[in-house]
N, C-alpha and C positions, 0 to 999 in steps of 0.2 A: 264178521268184523264190524265194529261200529264205525260210523262215519268219522267221529273224532279221532279214532285210532288211525284210520287211513290218512287223515290230514296230517297227523303227527309224523307218520312215516315219511310222507312226501316232504314235509318241512325239514326232516333230518337230513335230507340230501341237498339242502340249500344253505348257502352261506348266511350267517346271521346278520351280515352287513349289507352285501350287495344283492342278496336273495337269488343269486345265480347258482347253477349246479356246482357243487363243491368238489366233484370228482372223488368223493369219499367211497372207497371200496368197502369199508366196514358198514356204512349205511346201506349200501346196495345189498349186501349179504343179509343184513337185518330185515330189510324190506322183503327180500326173497324168502327168508325164513318165516316171517309172519304170514305171508301169503300161502305158504305150503308147509304148515307146521309139521305134518306127518311125512313129508316127502324128503328125499335127499336134497341137501342144500347145494346149489350150483354157485360157484364163485365166478366173479367177473374180474377182468383186469381193468384197472383205471384207464379211462380214455386218455390219450396224450393231451398234455396241456401246452398250448402254444403261448409262451410268455416272452415278452421282450427282455426281461431281466430275471433269469432263473435264480432260484435260491442256490447259493454256493456254500456248501457245508464247510469247506476248508476256511472260507473267509469268516465264518461264524465260530471258528475254533471247535468245530464238531468233527468227529470221525464219521466217515460215511459208513452207515450201518448196512449190513446185508439183511434183507428181509428173511425171516425164518419161516414165515407163514404166508400163504397166498392171500390171507385175509388182511394183511397189513396194508396200510394206506401210505401215500406219499408223505403225509405229515409226520410219520414215525421216523423218517430219515432227514427231516428238515428242522431247522431251528426257528421256532415261532417266538417272536418277542413277547415276553411276559406282559409288557405294557399293552400289547394288542389283545392278549387273552383277557386282561383285566377290563377291556372295553366291551366284551360280549355282554349283551343285555341279560339281566338276571333270569328271565324266563327262558333263555336259550342256553344257559351254561350247562355243560355236560350233556347236551342234547343235540347240538349242531356243530359241524366242523367248519372252521374258517377256510375259505377257498385260497388257493395259491395266488390268485390275482390280488386279493386283499392283503395277504402277507407281503407280497412284493410292493404294493402301493404304500402300505404303512411303513415298510422298511425304507423306501425311497424318500417319503415326506410325511412323517407322522402328523404334523399340524394340518396339512391339506387333507389327509385321510379323516382326521377328527372333524374338520369342518364339513366334509361331505357326508359322513355317516353317523356322526354322534351329536348332531345339533337338533 
C-alpha cells in the first residue's frame, strides 16, 4: 500500500472539522479491509460516545431506525443538519464522516461552530 493511501485511510476516520476520531464504524471496516484485502473482514462496534447533549431522533422528527447491518454507523440513525453537511470542505466531501461532537455543537449554536471551524 502506498503511503498516500495509508494517510487517506487514517483521514477517513477523522472528522473534517475537529479532526478527532469520528467513531465511524464504516471507516474502520474500510481500513480493516484495505489492510487485509484477501482476509475475512472483522467488524468493530463503534466506541461509546460520551456527549453532554445526545442527538434525539424524536426531536428531529425522525424515526429511530434499527440497524440492519453491523457495518452501520451511528450517523445512519441520526439527523445531520444539511447546513452542516454543506460546510464540509470540498476535498473531504464523501470521504470523511462528521463526528457526533461536531453535530451536537453545530445543532446547539451554528454561528459559534462556523466561527470556530469555518474561518
